[in-house]
N, C-alpha and C positions, 0 to 999 in steps of 0.2 A: 508518203507511202506508197506502196508497188503494188499493183495488180498483176495477178499472174494466173495462173492455169493451176486450180489445185492438183496435189502430188497426193498419192498414199500414204504416204506419212503425215500429212496433215489432219490423218481422222479424227484423231483423241482432241487435238486441238480445235476443229470443227465442229466437233461432238458439246464440246464442253461452251463453246462460242453458242450455239444456239439453244441450248441448258441457261444458260445466262440472259442470254436475250430475249426468251420467251417467256421466263418467271414472271411471273404479275401476284403480287400480295391480293389476300379476299377483300373482296368491296360488298357493302352491301346487297350488290347484283348478281356479283359473280364468285364462284369458289377462285382460293389461289392455285396457281398453275406452277410447276417446276423447270418446263420449257422441255420436259423430256418428250411428250410426243414429238415435235420439228425435230431434236436430235434423235430419234428413232427412227422417222421419218426418212429422213437424209441415210443413215445407215442400211437401212433395208433397200432403197434405191439403188444404194450403190452395191448391193451382194449382190440384187438381181438385175443389173446390168442394166438399169433404167437409167441412169444417168448421162448424160449426153456430157460427154467429159469434155471437148475440146470450150464448155459453156459454164462450166461450174469454176467461178472463178473466187479466188480469196484476197482480203487487203490485208496486204503486211507492212506491219508500223513496228521500227526497232526491235525488226526479230521476232516479233508476236503477230499471227492472227488476229485481225481485229474485227474480219468482217467477211461474208462468206454469201455467195448467191449459187442456188441449186437448179439446173433446169433439166426438165427428164423430158421421155418420151410423150407423145400424146397421140389420141386416137379420134378418128371421125367415122361414125358410123360403123364403129367396131374394126376398122380397119388403120394400120399404123398411117400417121400422116406426116408430111412436112412441117410442123407446129412442134415448138418446144411449149413446153409448160414450167412457167416460172414460178420457183418459192420451194421450200422455204427462203428468205433474204435476211439474213442477221446480222447485227451488230453489237459488239460488246457495250453495254448500256454507258459506259465513259466515253465512248467514242459516235454514243448517236447524236444529231445533230452538227454535226461537224463534217459533213458531206460524204462522209464511207458510202451510204448508201447510197447517194447519187452517181458517186464513181463508178460501181458494182453495177447500177442499173446501164450508164451508159456503156459502159466497157461489155457487158453479157449483149446487149443490144446490138452494136456491133458487130461482135464475135459470132452473133448466130446468122447477122446480115450477111458475113463476108463467108459461112460455109452453106448458105445456103436456101437457109430456113425461110419457109414464106412467111413466117409469122410466130408471135407468142403470144401466147396465153395464160392470164392469169388470175385468181381470185384475190380481189385486194383494197385497200382503202379507196373512196371513190374520189378525195382529195389529193393524194398522194401521187397516184400511177398518172395520170391524164398531162402531167407534168413532162411525161416521157415518150409521148405520143399514144397513149392506150385510150380507147373508149368503148362504148359496148360492142360485146362479141354479137351480138344479135342481128345488130346492124349491119352485119356482114354473113348472115344466115349460118351463124356458129351457136348452136343453141346449148347451154350448160347441164350437168348431168341432174344437178339440183333447183328448185327455186329459187336461185340465191337473189334472182332480179338485176337487170341490166346496168345497174350502178356498180356493181363488186364484181362481176363475170365478166371481164376486158379482155381485148386483142389490141396488140400493137402489129401492123402489116410490116413487111420488109419490102425491098427490093424483088424478091422473086416471087410476090402475093400472086399477081396473074387471075385469071377470073377460075369460077367455078368450085370453089374449095368452098363447101357449105356442110353442113352437118350437124350431129350430135355428140359433141365434145364427150371425151374420156381421158382422164386421166391412166397413168401408170398403174397396174394392181394394188400397188400398196396404199395408193391413196382410199381406196375402196376398202380397206381393210383397218384405217384408223379407227383409234376407239375414245374420239373427242369430241 
């Protein structure tokens, strides 16, 4: 497996990957989903110039894109912030559990640190992301745009973190227009 920055020519493969990665059958507690929400989100973030290109990575195995992580611009108190918003992170179903997601996480965290981002914020599973150094964002004075709770709205500080970075977090506008 090889991890590299996504290329414009990867867009169709990334869209298909997210559709498959996030498709879920119906359960008694939730309706079926086809992954189109996450796939569309990445397309819109890309079209609106909100993806942070050096931090959007793909995992490629045998010439096939098997994983993708998107990182986009973020805001604190309605001002651009040197924070990256992580998500979505998707892996083809047949490759899940094989370390692809972990490899993408380590690579994008290292890339964000290398380009001087102060931190990475995400909304995610409270038992998966702490292994990568994520913890409650509110512990650092960054509040979520909705009442998600500290266990799922997380921050990973990076080398350029410093002092004084606090406020109300906002994702790029595409997130605010989600219908899901």
